[in-house]
SEVOVEX-253826 format. One record per atom (N, C-alpha, C, O, CB): x, y, z; residue in one letter. Coordinates in steps of 0.02 Angstrom, whole numbers, plus 50000, padded with zeros to 5 digits. Each point is the difference from the previous one (the first is absolute). Glycine has a CB too. Layout:
SEVOVEX-253826
XYZA...
end
This chain:
SEVOVEX-253826
574995269147540X499535005250029X499774998050072X499495002650023X500105000549858X500774992550154X499844998150068X500255005650048X500375004749984X499714982749985X499665011350092X500135005150056X500264995950063X499734994850018X499305013649938X501494994250075X500184996850061X499485001350055X499565004349995X501644996749972X498884995250084X499495001250053X500015006450035X499475002450019X500554986349995X500555014349997X499995006950030X499645005249959X499625004050026X501444993250024X499085002549881X499635004949959X499274998850003X499625004750004X501334996349921X498854993050074X499244998450001X499745002350068X499465002850003X500644986849918X500265009450133X499755002450066X499895007550000X499505002350029X501104988450027X499835013349913X499975006849998X499395001949963X499725005250018X501494995749989X498534995649943X499475001749962X499304999550041X499535003949992X501184992249906X499314998450148X499424998750038X500095003450067X500234996950048X499554992049891X500065017450066X500105004450057X499514998050056X499484997049989X500915012549934X499814992450137X499534998950061X499325002849983X499504996550012X501465004450071X498985005049890X499355003049982X499634996149951X499394999150006X501085011650017X499874986949927X499664995749949X499764993250030X499474997449983X501255008049928X499704992150133X499824993650034X499395001150043X499584995550002X501615000850000X498715009450032X499405001050036X499425000149959X499494997050017X501125008750061X499444998049862X499425000749957X499784993449974X499414998349995X500965012949974X500224984850011X499854993249975X499644995550047X499534996549980X501435004749954X499254998950129X499694995950051X499285002450019X499584996050020X501595001450024X498725008949950X499305002850014X499574996449938X499444997550010X500975015550050X499854987049886X499574997649939X499964992350006X499454997349993X500935012649928X500144986750090X500024992550010X500514998450055X500605001149993X499084996549883X500044999850181X500424999750059X500614995449985X500525000850032X498465001250046X500964993049875X500604995949988X500415002149941X500364995949973X499034995050077X500575015449927X500365002249942X500755000050018X500245001250055X498765005849904X501324991349983X500814999349999X500285004549946X499635002849958X500354984650079X500655013249965X500335003249947X499804998749932X499905004449958X500944995650114X499094992849914X499814998749932X499285002449979X499845001149941X500944989250069X498805010350045X499345003449982X500105007049980X499705002249952X499714990650126X501015011049958X500065007349986X500355000649930X499855004849964X500244998550164X500324992249852X500305000549933X499614996949942X500244999549944X500805000450117X498364998349956X499544996749952X499515005249970X499515001750033X500594987350034X499995013449877X499585005149971X499274998549997X499585004550004X501374998549932X498884990550057X499304998050000X499675000450070X499405000950008X500864991649894X500215006650150X499745000750068X499805007450009X499475001450028X501274989050018X499655014049933X499845007250004X499325002049964X499595003950024X501674998149981X498674995049938X499405001649959X499394996950041X499505003650009X501174996249873X499344993950143X499474997150039X499865004350066X499445000050025X500894988149927X500125015150073X499935003550061X500005007649995X500095003750049X500434986550000X499375011949889X499945007749991X499595003150050X499514996850021X500625002049862X499995006850139X499625004050054X499445003449960X500155004249958X500884998150122X498354996149932X499425003349953X499525002850047X499485002349976X500604989549925X500005008450163X499545003350051X500345004750043X500604999550012X498744990749989X500255015050024X500325004450049X500184996450065X500505001550032X498875007949919X500194985750068X500134996650061X500614996449998X500395000450047X498474998849972X501284997249926X500594996049987X500655004850008X500504998250032X498804993649884X500645014450050X500545004350004X500155002250074X500585000550020X499135003149861X499804997750155X500085002350070X500344994650039X500505001150035X498485006049959X500714986749997X500294994450040X500704998749985X500384998750046X498554996349960X501285005249932X500704998149981X500515005750007X500614998850005X498904993049916X500275013750080X500475005950012X500005002350071X500505002950021X499325000749863X499644995450156X499935003150063X499745007549998X499885003150052X501044989049982X499005010749902X499735006149996X499265000650008X499654996049969X501275005949965X498815002550103X499305000350014X499685006949977X500255005550014X499974986550084X499255007149868X499645005949974X499395001350042X499744995650035X500665002149849X499375008650112X499385002050033X499374997249962X500054998449941X500555012450102X498844988549991X499384998049964X499865004749945X499794997749947X499754997350155X500555010949905X499855005149949X500474998549941X499775000349944X499855008750142X501004989649923X500474998749948X499814994449968X499955000249939X500915004850116X499024989349978X499814993449970X499435000949954X500034997549943X500364996450156X499085009749922X499435000949961X500175003549936X499734998149948X499605002150153X501105004849898X500265003349941X500374995249954X499884999849940X500215010550126X500364985849964X500334994949962X499624994849965X500174997649945X500625004450130X498644996249962X499564995149971X499595002449940X499834996249955X500134998950157X499895011249891X499675003749945X500534999949940X499834998349943X499445009650141X501324993849930X500514999749943X500134992849970X500114999149940X500455010850116X499424985049991X500104993549976X499414997149954X500084995649957X500605003150149X498725004549908X499424998249961X500155002349922X499744997149953X499435004450156X501255003549885X500105002349928X500704997249978X500064998049942X499215013350074X501244988650026X500624997549975X500234995050044X500065001550059X500205008649890X499894983950033X500184994250047X500665000850028X500455003249972X498874989249966X500755004650120X500604999450040X500344993249991X499684994850009X499825013150072X501154992049903X500344993650001X500775001950006X500295003749961X498754990049967X501255003250128X500705001450016X500354993650012X499734995950038X499995015150010X500864987549925X500354994350018X500285000450067X500235005350020X499984993149866X499804996050155X500324999850063X500725002949997X500225003350047X499064986849981X501085008749919X500675002949995X500015007449996X500385003250036X499964986749909X499265013050012X500025007449997X499715003050061X500225005550019X499704994149860X499594997150154X499725002250061X500585000150058X499975003950048X498854991249912X501645000750031X500494999650055X500515005749996X500405000950045X499474986549957X500125016649944X500465005549988X499735006450032X500375004950004X500024989749888X498955005750131X499765005650029X500265001050069X500024995550042X499015003349888X501175007250080X500255001950073X499425002150039X499715005249984X501434998649978X498674992850089X499455000750037X500045006650037X499485003350003X500394984550004X500665014350020X500145005450044X499815006449965X499755004550034X501184989350022X499165006849873X499825006449974X499664998049935X500205002349946X500775004750111X498504988649947X499684997149940X499675005249961X500014999549939X499814989950118X499895015849971X499615005349960X500415003249950X499735002549950X499584999950145X501374997849916X500465003049953X500454995449965X500515001849970X499435007650097X499854984149939X500504994649970X499824999449929X499415000049982X500714993150126X500385006549849X499854999949921X499774993549981X499684999449947X501185008750026X499274986550068X499684993149980X499284999950020X499594997449963X501514996350054X498715009150039X499325000250022X499595004449953X499444998049985X500945000150135X499835007449856X499695003849959X499844997349930X499505001649968X501015006450100X499954987949912X499874997149933X499564993650004X499744997649950X501375007250011X498824992650102X499654993450008X499375000550031X499564996049983X501464998850024X498865009750037X499404999650042X499445005149981X500185005349973X500584990750120X498615003049919X499475004249982X500055007150026X500265001350054X499094988649944X500395014749960X499965007050020X499385003249976X499905000149940X501305000450059X498375002150043X499345002249983X500035005149949X499495001149967X500134996450143X501005006349877X500045004749954X499914997449930X499905003749952X500785002250126X499374987549917X499934996749932X499295000249974X499874998049943X501074994450087X498585009950012X499355000949980X499875007249975X499455001649977X500244989350103X500805013249924X499945006949979X500165000049927X500594999149985X499715005750129X499284996249841X500124999849925X499945007149980X499475003250008X500084984949971X501025014549994X500005006749974X499735000249929X499984995049965X500995007650109X498815003549906X499655000749931X500544997949940X499834998449943X499375012050105X501404989849973X500534998749948X500164992249995X500334997849953X500205014250071X499224984250023X500184993050007X499534995649957X499425001649991X501015000850127X499824992449857X499674995049951X500124992950024X500484998250035X499695009649866X499354988350076X500074992550013X500504997249959X500324995150020X498555003950009X501255003849908X500464997449955X500405006649971X499905001849942X499324987150031X501195014150065X500335006049983X500424999649941X500095005149967X499864997450144X500314991949871X500474999149946X499654997349940X500324998449950X500594999950129X498415001249925X499584997449944X500234993649970X499964999049939X499795012450036X500504984250067X500234993449980X499444996149967X500134996549951X500705003550143X498535000649930X499504996349971X499845002649926X499844996049956X499725001850163X500485008549871X499905003249932X500594997949953X499914999849939X499475010350115X501214988449974X500534998249954X500064992349999X500544997349990X500075013850033X498814985249989X500004992950005X499674996749938X499394998750002X500585002650123X500394997449820X499674996849940X499654993850012X499464998749974X501365006149962X499504991150105X499684993550023X500124999950077X500455003350026X499754990149858X499375002550150X500054999350073X500704997650028X500274994749983X498515002950011X501465006650047X500644998550028X500605003149974X500544999450029X498974990949994X500425013249918X500495003849966X499925007349997X499475002449982X500654988049959X500395013550077X500085007049989X500495001449959X500584998950017X499035003250079X500245000549847X500455001949946X499965007949990X499565002749967X500294985549975X500645015050090X500035007250007X500575002749955X499925005049964X499624994250157X501034997549882X500595001949964X500084996649939X499734994549998X500775007950100X499824999749848X500044996349932X500284993150002X499764995649964X500395015149987X500374988450091X500354993549993X499994995250055X500344994850000X500345011149932X498894996050120X499944995750060X499325000250031X499625004949997X501574996850024X498674992650010X499324999150031X500064998050073X500524997450021X498994999249867X499965004450151X499974997350065X499474994449999X499445001049977X500935009950076X499844983049974X499564994550001X499814998750077X500444998450040X500094996549848X498865005750128X499824998850064X499864991950008X499594997049965X499935015650045X500864984550036X499964992450008X499684998550070X499864994250014X501205003749911X498835006950116X499744998750064X499725006450032X500215005549982X500614985050029X498735008850033X499795006350036X500064998850076X499745003950040X499464999449866X501174991350112X500144998950067X500675001950018X500474998849962X498764992850036X500865011750064X500655002650023X500124996050068X499574997050032X500305015549910X500794988150075X500144997050067X499765004950053X499864997850056X501154995649901X498945012850029X499785005250047X499605005249959X500165001449943X500864996850137X498445004749953X499675005249968X500305007050019X499855002850053X499124989849944X501475010049958X500305006950017X499485005350002X499575000149957X501484996849988X498975007250100X499535005250009X500055004949950X499515003849992X500504994250119X500525002649854X500105005449946X499914996749930X500185003249950X500675003550125X498884987349920X499984996749933X499555004349955X499485002750017X500704985450034X500145012049885X499575003849945X499464995949973X499525002749973X501445003649992X499104986650042X499444995849977X499574997450058X499824994150004X500885002449897X499145007950143X499614997950061X499294997249970X499674995850031X500925013850055X499244992949859X499314997849975X499984993049980X499454997249992X500345013749969X500804985950031X500054993449973X500224994650047X499744994450003X500505011349895X500294996550140X500414995350047X499484997250052X499635003550034X501525003449954X498894986550013X499594996650044X499234998649979X499634996650036X501165008750045X499024997149863X499394998749972X499994993349966X500244999349943X499615012750046X499864982850045X500054993149979X499544999249940X500054994849967X500215000950152X499315009149862X499644999249944X500365002249933X499734999149945X499335002350133X501555001449930X500415002049937X500674996650000X500485002749971X498985008650025X500604982950035X500624996450000X500124997249929X499604995949977X500275001350147X500655004749841X500124997649929X500044992750007X500364997650043X500275012749914X498984985649998X500084992749997X500454998649935X500245004449965X498574993150096X501264996149931X500514998549950X499795001849929X500415001649957X499984989450117X498935008649915X499725001849935X500145007549985X500155001749943X498954989450070X500845013350037X500135006849991X500795001149988X500175003949956X498784998950117X501494993949964X500695000849986X500184997349928X500455002749969X499764996450157X499474995949850X500114997049933X499815005749952X500355001349952X499404986250083X499665016249980X499775005049953X500535005749995X500165002549945X498614994650083X501525004850034X500505005149997X500634997949972X500345004449973X499155000250117X500744989249912X500594997649965X499854999649922X500455001249959X499924992150148X499045005249876X499834999949925X500085007649974X500275001349947X498854988150066X500645015050025X500045007149982X500695002049987X500135003549951X498914998950115X501414995549976X500705000949995X500304997049934X500395003149963X499624996850164X499774993849862X500234996449941X499745004049935X500355000249950X499634988050117X499405014949936X499765003049943X500315007349987X499895003149948X499054989850070X501425009450028X500285007449995X500744999249999X500304999750053X498755006050013X501284993849879X500764999049995X500355005950023X500614999650010X499274992949896X499805013350105X500355006250028X500144999250069X500385004050027X499085003249895X500274987850113X500064999150073X500654996650011X500044994049985X498715005250035X501795004250005X500594996450015X500144999050075X500454996350021X499975008349873X499184998750145X500125000050077X499324998350032X499505003149983X501475006150014X499004985950047X499394998750035X500135000450076X500464996950026X499134995749878X500015011050128X500005000950078X499454996250029X499415001549986X501065009950007X499694983550048X499574995850038X499835003850066X500465001650037X500044987549911X498885012550065X499815003450061X499384997550030X499814994449983X500745015349975X499124993950085X499414997150025X499695005550053X499985006049984X500504981249997X499295010850079X500284994650040X500724998749993X500365004049970X498594991350022X501274999550035X500754997550000X500084993849964X499704995050021X500505010050087X500214994749837X500084994049964X500334995050034X499954994249979X500035011949928X500424995250150X500334994950038X499524996850055X500204996050043X500935010349936X498224995750016X499564996850044X499674993849965X499634996250030X500185015150030X500364987949871X499834994149963X500464994350018X500525001250031X499045006049877X500304987150077X500394994250013X500555000249953X499945002849945X499124990650097X501505003449979X500594999249951X499824997149930X500235002149947X500494996050156X498874997049902X499834996349934X499585004649959X500095000049939X499934988450114X499595015249971X499505004249964X500335006449971X499825002549946X499274993150130X501415007049963X500395005349973X500474997449950X500145003549951X499755002650152X500384988049906X500424997549951X499694999049931X500305001249948X500284993850144X498765002749913X499594999249937X499945006649963X500095000449939X499264990350115X500485015049987X499935006249969X500595002649969X499965002749944X499214999250130X501424997549961X500655002749975X500194995649934X500255002649950X500155001250178X499474989649876X500174996149944X499605002049939X500275000349946X500054990650129X499045010449932X499575002149947X500295006649966X500075000649939X498894994050123X501225010349985X500235006549974X500734999349966X500165003349951X499135002650144X501114989549935X500674999749974X499994996749929X500475000849961X500014998650160X498954996749863X499944997149935X499755004949950X499924998249942X499894991050110X500075017249966X499775004749950X500615003049968X500385003350036X498564999250025X501194996649876X500685002549974X500135007550012X500585001750012X499344989649900X499565013550085X500115006950006X500035002850069X500145005950011X499334994549884X500404995350153X500035001750069X500774999550026X500244994550013X498515001250003X501585009749989X500685000350020X500134999850075X500484996850021X499685009349877X499464997050140X500155000950069X499344998650038X499475001949976X501485006750001X499064987950083X499424999050042X500205002850068X500534998450028X499054991149907X499985014850090X500095002950069X499454997850051X499424998849985X501135011149959X499704989750116X499464997750053X500025005750051X500555002250017X499604984649970X499285015650038X499925004850045X499774996850066X499444997550000X500345010949908X500604991450148X499804996950059X500165003450064X500505003650002X499624986849935X499555009050110X500185002850069X500204994350051X500155001450058X499035008549922X500804984549999X500134994650047X500685000850034X500034998750060X499254993849871X501275009450036X500675001050041X499895005250058X500395000150048X500344997549843X498785006450104X499855005550053X499574996850057X500175000450059X499865009449849X499404987250071X499504998350049X499984992550013X499724997950051X499615012049913X500964985849992X500014992850001X500664997149975X499964995849956X498815004550028X501805001450037X500614998149974X500124992349993X500374997649958X500015013150090X499284985949995X500034992649997X499724996349936X500114994149985X499795007050139X499725003249841X499744997749935X500554998549952X499954995449960X499045011150058X501544997549986X500574999049959X500394993650016X500555000250028X499505012149962X499674982349994X500314993350018X500534998049945X500045003049946X498854993350114X501484998949956X500474997449951X499694996749939X500275000349944X500474998250150X498674998249919X499634997449944X499725005049955X499994999149939X499774991850128X500015014549961X499795005649956X500565003349962X499945001649941X499175000350137X501434999049957X500545003649960X500284994849946X500175002049944X500195005950162X499684986349909X500194995049944X499535000149944X500234999749943X500264993050139X498885007749928X499555000249946X500065006749961X499935000049939X499304992250126X500895013349968X500025006649962X500635000149960X500025003449949X499325002950139X501214990149931X500625000649965X499884997049932X500395001649956X500324998050150X498854996449882X499814996749935X499785005049947X500004998549940X499644991450123X500195015949959X499625004849951X500335006249992X499665005149989X499324990350041X501715004949975X500355006449985X499915001449924X499924995349961X500965002850135X499135008649885X500085005750046X499365001850043X499465001449974X501395002949942X499254995650142X499455001650046X500165004750050X500504999050033X499114990749950X499985016250028X500175005550048X499495000150050X499424998349987X501165008549931X499614995250138X499505000350059X500075006950039X500535002250023X499554984649991X499355015949987X499935006350040X499604998750067X499464997150003X500585009749886X500274995750162X499684999250064X499775007050027X499965004849961X500764984550062X499145011250044X499635005950015X500185001950073X499535000150040X499524997049875X501525004250103X500245003050068X499905007249996X500195003549954X500684987950066X498765011050041X499865006350011X500405002950055X500065006150002X498874991749953X501344998650089X500355002650063X500594995650013X499974993949988X498955010750063X501624998349973X500584995750018X499864994950051X500344994850000X500355014349975X498824991750070X499874995350047X499744993049973X499984994950034X499825015150038X500024990449866X499694994149968X500564995349974X499874994449979X499085012449986X501704995850037X500544996049974X500294995750057X500545001450024X499725007349887X499414986750107X500204995850061X500454994949976X500154999649941X498785002050121X501324994049986X500434994449983X499634995149957X500324997549954X500325003950152X498724996749902X499614996149950X499925003049931X500064996649949X499364999250146X500455010849906X499935003449935X500614999549963X499994998149942X499215009550103X501354994049985X500654999949972X500194992849970X500274999249946X500055010350138X499504985949956X500094993249979X499654998649930X500274997549951X499814999350174X499295005249882X499584998549937X500295003549937X500014997149946X498945002050128X501285007349938X500295003349948X500664996949971X500124999949940X499335009650111X500934988049996X500634996349985X499874994249952X500344999149949X500125004050164X499054993249904X499814994249960X499865002049933X500274997149953X499294997250142X500005011149895X499825001949932X500595003149959X500034999149940X498805002750104X501605001649987X500565003449972X500514994649980X500295000249945X499515010650125X500314984349974X500464994949982X499774995449945X500424997049967X499965003950146X498974998449876X499704997149944X500075003749932X499744997849949X499514997650134X501125010549918X500075003749942X499415004249976X499985002149942X500794989450033X498765009850070X499435003749983X500135007350023X500135001450058X499104988149952X500735015149939X500085007450020X499405002150042X499434998249987X501235004549907X499505001150154X499485002050047X499965007850001X500515003449998X499684985850073X499185013249931X499875007150002X499485001050058X499704995250024X500545006449847X499685004850151X499545001450058X499575006249973X500225004749967X500664990950135X498515003649916X499525005849990X499745001850064X499634996150029X500055000649858X500505009350139X499745002950062X499425004749984X499995003249948X501154996050106X498375001249991X499525005149998X500145005650051X500114998450059X499084993149901X500815014750023X500105005850049X499395000250041X499465001449975X501265005649949X499364991750144X499404999850045X500125004950056X500525000150033X499244987749940X499745016350037X500005004650055X500064996850065X499624995450013X499745011749921X501104995050112X500114998150066X500294993349999X500054997250055X499055009749987X501124989849903X500344993449998X500705000749974X500474997550030X498454996849953X501165009349958X500695000349968X500155006949973X500525000949968X499394987150000X499645017250044X500045006449962X500575003550040X499895005350028X498804995649931X501904996450043X500575003350032X500614998449959X500094994249981X499395005250136X500975005849866X500614998749965X500444994550034X500234995349969X499715016649992X500144989250104X500424995150039X499784993249989X500404995749983X499805012550100X499124990449928X499744993249998X500114997049927X500214994449990X498915008650104X500705001549857X500084997349932X500694998649982X500124995049967X498925011050002X501424997950050X500714998649986X500254993550033X500374996049971X499815016450020X499614986950068X500134993650034X499734993949968X500294994649999X499735011850101X499384994849874X499624994449966X500424998449933X500204994249990X498555009850059X501375000749910X500374998449935X500674996950015X500204995549963X499255014049977X500914992650112X500654997550017X499954992450019X500424996049979X499945015750062X499134986649997X499924993650023X499744995149950X500084993950008X499765011250096X499854997449843X499774996949941X500634998049958X500084994149984X498825012750019X501514997949981X500554998649956X500524995050033X500304995749969X499515015949979X500254989850119X500414994750034X499734992549992X500394995250004X499925014050080X499074990149905X499734993749990X499834998649927X499584995849984X500005004950131X500785003049839X499924998849932X499335001449966X499784996649953X501054995650071X498855013250006X499385001549974X500095007249972X500235004650035X499114987450048X500495008749859X500025007049965X499325003950017X499454997849984X501294997449913X499355010750137X499425004550007X499745002049930X500355003449963X500095000950149X498934993549871X499775001449934X499515005749996X500155004749964X500044983650011X499225011850059X499575005350003X499845002250071X499964995850045X499605000449849X500355010750118X499665002450055X499355003149975X500015004849961X501074997050104X498344995649958X499335001549973X499735005050044X500034999550061X499774989549891X499925016350016X499535004850032X499374995350012X499784996249957X500695015549983X499274989050124X499434996250017X499415001449961X499785005849996X500664993650110X499214994849858X499435000749952X499445003350035X499965000950061X500364988949875X499225012150014X499355002650023X499484995050010X499435000949979X500845009049966X499934984550088X499524994450013X499585002750062X500205004250040X500634985849914X498585007150048X499535001750056X500264998150071X500234994550015X498835003849902X500885007250124X500224998650069X500755001150015X500224998550055X498864993349947X501305010749953X500715000950013X500235007250011X500595001449994X499544988649940X499385014850082X500215007050006X500515000950059X500435004450000X498414999349952X501084992050095X500425000950060X500744997549982X500475001650037X498484996850044X501124998349870X500674996949977X500375004949955X500614999749994X498914988650010X500095016449964X500305003349944X500365006650025X499735003850040X499364991249881X501505006050054X500405006450010X499935004149941X499754997649949X501064997150122X499425012249933X500085003849943X500534997749961X500484997150026X499065011850027X500414992349880X500524998049956X500685003750020X500544997249987X498565000749918X500895007950124X500565003550022X500394995850053X500605000950007X498805010149966X500294984950061X500334995850053X500424994649966X500544998350023X498505003850060X500704995349863X500404995549955X500595003249966X500544997049998X498434997249983X500935011849993X500575003649973X500535001750054X500605000049984X498615004749928X500624996650144X500455000750057X500434994550014X500605000750012X498625006150030X500474987649958X500314993550010X500494998849945X500584998450014X498424997150044X500795005449874X500434998449946X500615005350001X500534998549972X498454996449957X500975010750101X500525004850002X500484997350050X500595001449993X498685008449973X500524986750083X500424997350053X500414993549976X500484997750031X498655007050055X500644992949860X500324993749973X500445001349943X500574997650000X498484996050035X500735010249915X500395001449939X500615003850015X499975005750022X499024994349914X501604996950051X500625002650016X500284998450070X500614999950009X499065008549913X499884990450128X500154998250066X500054993050010X500134998250057X499365011449977X500434985849917X500094993050003X500164997649932X500025003949952X499234994950144X500884994549900X500184996649935X499415001049953X499424999850020X501324991450037X499435009949877X499445000849955X499534994149997X499395000849993X501335006549943X499584986250069X499574994349992X499604999250065X499614995250004X501204999249914X499255009950134X499584999350059X499455005149998X499625000550048X501334995150019X498995008249880X499505005249992X499474997349959X500114998149942X500705010850068X498544990750020X499394997749961X499775006149955X500205005850011X499404985750087X499975006849852X499655004749963X499395001550038X499624995550016X500855000749878X499435010450122X499355001950031X499505000849943X500125003449950X500445002450151X498874991149909X499455000149950X499305001250028X499864998450058X500834993949878X498915010550024X499285000550011X499704995749950X500125001349941X499905010250105X499594983449971X499644996149952X499375003449989X499565000350043X500964989249989X499435013349908X499545004849979X499224997450008X499814994749975X501165009649942X498634999750118X499314998050000X499714999649932X500155004149956X499745001050154X499694989949880X499684999549934X500374995249955X499814999149943X499775012550069X500924985650013X500444995149956X500555002749959X500234997049952X498794996750041X501215012550027X500555003149957X500694997050011X500475001849965X498895008750039X500704984950043X500674996850014X500405003950045X499785005250024X500224989849871X500635002650119X500445002550049X500315006249973X500274999649945X499954989050101X499775016849986X500275005949979X500585002350049X499885001650058X498995001049887X501754997650029X500605001750048X499955007850022X499935004849961X500874986049977X499265009550126X499965006850032X500705001050034X500164996450047X498505003249975X501735004949954X500675001150028X500155006950007X499725004349966X500654985649988X500115011650092X500245007050008X500185003049937X500194996149956X500205001450153X499605009149876X500295003249944X500685001550004X500215003150048X498805001049935X501384993849968X500765001049999X500215004149945X500565002750001X499604986750048X499395011549899X500145004749949X499695006850022X499405000550014X500644990249896X500415014750092X499775006750025X499825003849941X499495003550003X501214996550098X499654999849843X499865004149938X500334996449941X500334994850004X499635016450062X499914992049882X500224996949928X500045005449950X499565004449999X499874984550022X501075011149937X500105003849943X500174995849941X500034993950008X500315015050063X499774994049866X500154996149949X500644996750003X500094995549960X499225011249983X501174994850101X500654996450002X500204998750069X500554997650011X499815007649885X499214996150155X500204997950067X499414998050040X499445002449990X501535005150006X499194987850052X499494997550047X500275002150071X500574998850019X499054990849903X499925013650113X500265002050071X499714995150051X499384999550006X500695013049963X500344984050069X499714994750047X500285002250070X500455004150010X499524985649900X499685006950137X500255000450070X500044992650020X499664995649973X499815016350058X500994987150022X500104993450022X499674998750071X499645004450023X501434995549906X499044994850102X499624998850063X500265004450056X499665000850050X500124987549915X500805014350028X500325004950046X499735006949995X500095004150045X500924989349947X498665008049954X499845006849984X500465003749953X499885005649979X499644994450129X501034996349876X500495003649948X499725000449938X499724995149976X501225001150076X499105009549915X499725002049934X500584999549951X500555002550011X498545005550038X500764988449893X500504999749950X499674999349931X499414998849993X501404996050089X499655006149865X499665000849935X500364993449958X500574997950011X499225017049995X499814983049951X500244994949952X499965002549930X499475002449978X500164988650098X500915008649888X500055003149930X499774994949953X500254994449998X500715013250029X498544994649935X499694996049949X500514999649940X500415004649993X498394998950045X501174991149918X500494999749944X499895005949958X499425002249997X500634985450003X500445015449967X499955005349952X499704997249936X499635003549965X501355002450086X499184988149934X499684997449941X499754992850008X500394995650019X500335012149915X498674991250053X499714993450006X499524998949942X499535003849989X500594996350136X500014994749839X499594998549941X499614993950020X500264994450002X500555010449912X498554996550100X499544993950022X499884995549943X499925002149943X499485004750142X500604986749932X499744995149952X499245000549994X499634998450046X501334993949982X498845010049917X499305000349984X499674993349992X500154996249955X500095014249992X499334988350095X499654992849994X499355000549959X499495002850021X500964993650096X499605000749821X499414999649955X499744992949992X499644998249954X500785011749986X499814986150108X499844992949996X500214996249940X499774994549987X499345008550079X501365000149893X500334996649945X500644996650023X500565001849982X498965006549939X500364986850121X500564996650037X500584997649954X500574999650023X498574996650061X500715002349850X500524996949956X500535004849993X500584998149996X498644995149942X500605013250059X500495005649984X500265004150057X500275005549992X499164995149905X500474996550162X500155003150059X500814999150011X500294994949984X498465002950063X501565007949983X500754999750015X500114996750064X500584998650016X499635011649923X499294988350100X500114996750066X500034992249995X499714996949955X499695013050099X500934987349991X499954992649998X499404997250029X499895000050061X501274999949942X498464997749954X499274997950022X499964992650005X499444997550008X500025012449934X501094986250054X499924992850012X499924998450070X500464997850034X500185000149870X498805003250116X499794998750075X499664993150007X499604999150045X500225013749976X500324982449934X499724993650000X499254999850002X499675000749948X501334996050103X498705002150011X499254999350006X499645006050015X499414999550017X500784989750018X500115017149961X499725006150016X499395000949955X500044999149939X501075005550099X498324997249994X499345001149964X499855007349994X500125003750048X499454985649996X500195012949903X499745007349998X499325000450029X499584995549994X501065006849903X499255003450136X499355002050022X499835006949980X500445004149988X499674988350103X499265008949905X499785006949986X500075004350060X499824998050056X499394997849859X501075010250075X500095004250055X499305003050021X499575001249958X501665001550003X498694998650107X499435003050025X500235005850049X500575000450023X498754988449962X500165015650029X500145004950051X500565004449976X500085001249940X499544991050150X500775010249960X500545004649989X500494997649952X500265003749958X499595000450152X500314988949897X500444997249949X499765001149925X500415000749955X499894990850135X499095008549902X499725000949935X500145007449971X500155001049941X498954990150094X500835013950013X500115006649984X500785001149982X500155004149956X498844999250122X501484993149956X500715000849994X500244996549935X500555001649976X499584999050152X499484994549841X500244996049949X500055004249932X499655005049990X499834984650071X500935008249898X500065003149934X499574997049944X499905003049947X501234999650088X498604991149979X499664996749943X499275000650011X499634996749963X501304995350018X498795012150068X499295001250011X499885007349994X500375004350025X499524985850050X499555011149889X499825007349984X499625003450059X499875006050000X500064991149875X499904998550175X499635003050056X500365006050035X500584999750020X498934989049995X500125016549991X500395006150033X499705001650071X500305003750039X499935001649841X499194991750137X499685001350065X499574994450021X499734996249959X500305015750018X499904987550083X499584994650031X499345003950030X500055003850047X501064987949985X498335007049937X499395004550019X499534995350048X499844994349981X500195013249897X499774994950180X499544996650039X499324998849962X499835003949956X500745001250147X499084990049914X499364998449959X499455005150014X499535000749960X500754986950042X499755015950053X499485004850013X500215007249991X499695004450030X499874987450048X500955009649880X500185006749987X499565004249963X499924999049940X501094996850067X498665009250024X499445003449967X500215003449934X499614999849951X499895002050163X501095001249883X500245003049942X500024995349940X499815001949945X500825005650128X499604986349937X500024995549945X499304996749983X499894997549945X501335000650088X498365002250015X499324997149996X499665005549951X499664998049953X500304995450175X500105012849881X499745005449960X500244999449927X499625000849952X500355006550152X500684991349890X500304999149935X499654994849959X499815000749942X501265002850107X498864990949990X499664994449963X499245001449984X499734997749949X501084994250110X498885011949984X499285001949982X499985004649940X499515000149963X500164998850158X500905005249869X500025005149952X500274996649933X500035003149948X500145006350145X500004984449913X500254996449941X500765002749986X500204999849942X498534998850005X501655003850097X500675002149990X500544994949998X500525000549968X499115009150084X500184985149985X500494994049999X499774994649958X500344994849995X499995007750116X
end
């Protein structure tokens, strides 16, 4: 995994060298490629930002930025700072994701501190259990950089809520006590901001739980701090397969030489890579930009996983687009590029409803024996349903089923939601909201 001198010289550009020397006059290439150096020298003040970039703000702008910083902290790695194009910084996608914006103080009526109700779905500190078979385990609330569009702005950087080892142990114990949990997602903050040894301990504890089949890690370090992906880290991660990693590239400009190098290390270690982008106004809300992004991702062995509609977190109104813009982007991808390069466009439902796929409509109409569909070109076609189809009625009497049910370790789970209505073994015919007045009257009258 070594690099020849010419490749390393390309990574340390003249612009980066200038920034490094402004931070430390004797900085060398080895400093720039040291992730801990970047963490020690993260840009946390407006004056530092101006000094290192040469960008100057008016006194009025700085006053507004300071008011924003009092509410939401500033922290940018020197590496990510070096990607900002000074000549057109106000329209630069890196600048917009990294630097303060006084519009963050505008809180719309629909915005919430915890829009996804993660705290309400937390049975023990550090665990979010929203879906039946998987949980999110918060192992850190520290990030390499504070993204301006972060859905957890309420927590990131709050030193009073950093999960300690006892809290993480409590979360691991919860997973041990719930055998339905087969998938654990480590998140934060950023799990890769933990030390190798500490992360190794967490992964070892989780891997020792028999019913945990898959461990996932969500990280933005390949985007904002690619030097964190060291050989030592990768060699440690390789011990814990099956391990999946999702990263968070939002714009093609973020796929630099250093970022691609980090992704190569992870992919060469046999770790499947996914990417979760957020649709951000004036950053990537363009079919051309998004297509270029997904193409660059798959070239680097990263599968586009989700395209998120921006959450209803406080201060994100200026980042949000109409859902129609996301549909437009999906129309530009589906059929126009490889299927594995197309992410799923989702809205993470306010109130903790989970991720809801939002896609263009391809079914135009339906009858008892035909489905009318349209394709990405607008061609309308019909699909003939089978003249005779005898469904296998599922009454949960598996011993007498005519299907091959020897699926080894497959576990049954009770159906919920729409799956419950579609099942043959459940008598439920409708799902009734708890505040339905008609049913409340029935209960009052003793009819139910």
